[in-house]
ROVEX-714789 format. One record per residue (C-alpha): residue in one letter; x, y, z negated. Coordinates in Angstrom, 2 decimals. Layout:
N
+------+---------+---------+---------+
! type !      xx !      yy !      zz !
+------+---------+---------+---------+
!    a !       X !       Y !       Z !
...
+------+---------+---------+---------+
END
This chain:
105
+------+---------+---------+---------+
! type !      xx !      yy !      zz !
+------+---------+---------+---------+
!    x !   -0.21 !    0.03 !   -0.06 !
!    x !    1.22 !    3.42 !    0.82 !
!    x !    0.16 !    6.74 !   -1.01 !
!    x !   -0.03 !   10.08 !    0.39 !
!    x !    1.70 !   12.45 !   -1.90 !
!    x !    0.16 !   16.07 !   -2.13 !
!    x !    1.79 !   19.16 !   -3.88 !
!    x !   -0.54 !   21.27 !   -5.52 !
!    x !   -0.22 !   25.27 !   -5.11 !
!    x !    1.43 !   25.51 !   -8.33 !
!    x !    4.15 !   22.80 !   -7.62 !
!    x !    5.07 !   24.89 !   -4.51 !
!    x !    5.88 !   27.63 !   -6.76 !
!    x !    7.64 !   25.26 !   -9.28 !
!    x !   10.07 !   24.16 !   -6.51 !
!    x !   10.62 !   27.71 !   -5.47 !
!    x !   11.49 !   28.59 !   -9.02 !
!    x !   13.62 !   25.83 !   -9.26 !
!    x !   15.43 !   26.46 !   -6.24 !
!    x !   16.00 !   30.16 !   -7.47 !
!    x !   17.14 !   29.43 !  -10.75 !
!    x !   19.76 !   26.93 !   -9.44 !
!    x !   20.88 !   29.32 !   -6.82 !
!    x !   21.21 !   32.45 !   -9.59 !
!    x !   23.12 !   29.91 !  -11.85 !
!    x !   25.85 !   29.21 !   -9.22 !
!    x !   26.01 !   32.91 !   -8.20 !
!    x !   26.61 !   33.71 !  -11.79 !
!    x !   29.30 !   30.96 !  -12.39 !
!    x !   33.02 !   31.82 !  -11.33 !
!    x !   33.07 !   28.47 !   -9.53 !
!    x !   29.49 !   28.50 !   -7.93 !
!    x !   28.55 !   25.94 !   -5.53 !
!    x !   25.69 !   27.72 !   -3.27 !
!    x !   24.93 !   24.34 !   -1.89 !
!    x !   23.54 !   22.97 !   -5.32 !
!    x !   20.14 !   24.91 !   -4.84 !
!    x !   19.75 !   22.89 !   -1.59 !
!    x !   20.69 !   19.77 !   -3.23 !
!    x !   18.29 !   20.17 !   -5.88 !
!    x !   15.32 !   20.48 !   -3.87 !
!    x !   16.57 !   17.43 !   -1.76 !
!    x !   16.96 !   15.32 !   -4.94 !
!    x !   13.39 !   16.27 !   -5.75 !
!    x !   11.94 !   15.31 !   -2.60 !
!    x !   14.11 !   11.96 !   -2.56 !
!    x !   12.73 !   11.27 !   -6.08 !
!    x !    8.91 !   12.15 !   -4.99 !
!    x !    9.25 !    9.77 !   -1.87 !
!    x !    9.31 !    6.79 !   -4.55 !
!    x !    5.72 !    7.86 !   -5.46 !
!    x !    4.54 !    6.86 !   -1.96 !
!    x !    4.95 !    3.10 !   -2.92 !
!    x !    5.19 !    2.77 !   -6.66 !
!    x !    3.41 !    5.56 !   -8.63 !
!    x !    2.04 !    2.98 !  -11.25 !
!    x !    5.76 !    2.14 !  -12.09 !
!    x !    6.26 !    5.72 !  -13.80 !
!    x !    5.38 !    6.31 !  -17.42 !
!    x !    2.33 !    7.39 !  -18.55 !
!    x !    1.79 !   11.04 !  -19.70 !
!    x !   -1.07 !   11.04 !  -22.15 !
!    x !   -3.98 !    9.12 !  -22.67 !
!    x !   -4.86 !    8.59 !  -18.99 !
!    x !   -3.53 !    5.68 !  -17.03 !
!    x !   -3.57 !    7.89 !  -13.89 !
!    x !   -1.66 !   10.87 !  -15.22 !
!    x !    2.10 !    9.96 !  -15.09 !
!    x !    5.46 !   11.53 !  -15.08 !
!    x !    8.55 !   10.73 !  -12.69 !
!    x !   11.98 !   11.21 !  -13.92 !
!    x !   14.35 !   12.73 !  -11.13 !
!    x !   17.97 !   12.49 !  -12.12 !
!    x !   20.29 !   15.26 !  -10.86 !
!    x !   23.60 !   15.83 !  -12.39 !
!    x !   24.01 !   15.57 !  -16.40 !
!    x !   20.01 !   15.96 !  -16.55 !
!    x !   17.35 !   16.45 !  -13.84 !
!    x !   13.73 !   17.15 !  -13.19 !
!    x !   10.26 !   15.93 !  -14.25 !
!    x !    7.37 !   15.67 !  -11.89 !
!    x !    3.81 !   15.45 !  -13.64 !
!    x !    1.48 !   13.64 !  -11.22 !
!    x !   -2.09 !   12.06 !  -11.07 !
!    x !   -3.06 !    9.16 !   -9.10 !
!    x !   -6.46 !   10.43 !   -7.72 !
!    x !   -7.70 !    7.50 !   -5.93 !
!    x !   -6.37 !    4.39 !   -4.15 !
!    x !   -4.42 !    6.28 !   -1.53 !
!    x !   -3.37 !    9.95 !   -2.91 !
!    x !   -1.12 !   11.29 !   -5.53 !
!    x !   -1.19 !   14.67 !   -6.47 !
!    x !    1.88 !   16.52 !   -8.00 !
!    x !    0.67 !   19.11 !  -10.58 !
!    x !    4.05 !   20.19 !  -11.81 !
!    x !    7.80 !   19.90 !  -11.54 !
!    x !   10.11 !   21.23 !  -14.29 !
!    x !   13.52 !   21.02 !  -15.20 !
!    x !   14.08 !   18.12 !  -17.55 !
!    x !   14.77 !   20.45 !  -20.68 !
!    x !   11.70 !   22.48 !  -20.40 !
!    x !    8.63 !   21.46 !  -22.41 !
!    x !    5.98 !   23.38 !  -21.01 !
!    x !    4.64 !   21.53 !  -17.99 !
!    x !    1.89 !   19.52 !  -19.65 !
+------+---------+---------+---------+
END
């Protein structure tokens, strides 16, 4: 079975903010790597591709079996995607946050 993965409007903003944050962090660094921001977005896209085949393999987030989170490793930390399996063919990404943030629920 293949699931279609849909990004919410809020998730599109999350991706922009994560890109901007990574880029700014590198610009502020003495040894900044401007390619990091692109690699962040690519790592997130690669991680989310996993949901097309195995969304139920991710850990539950809350009391519903259909709301889950995907851990996306990147460097020493990574990102967390909160998503909902809405039917037998669709997954909606509701939020993506840096792994050390705590405000995405």
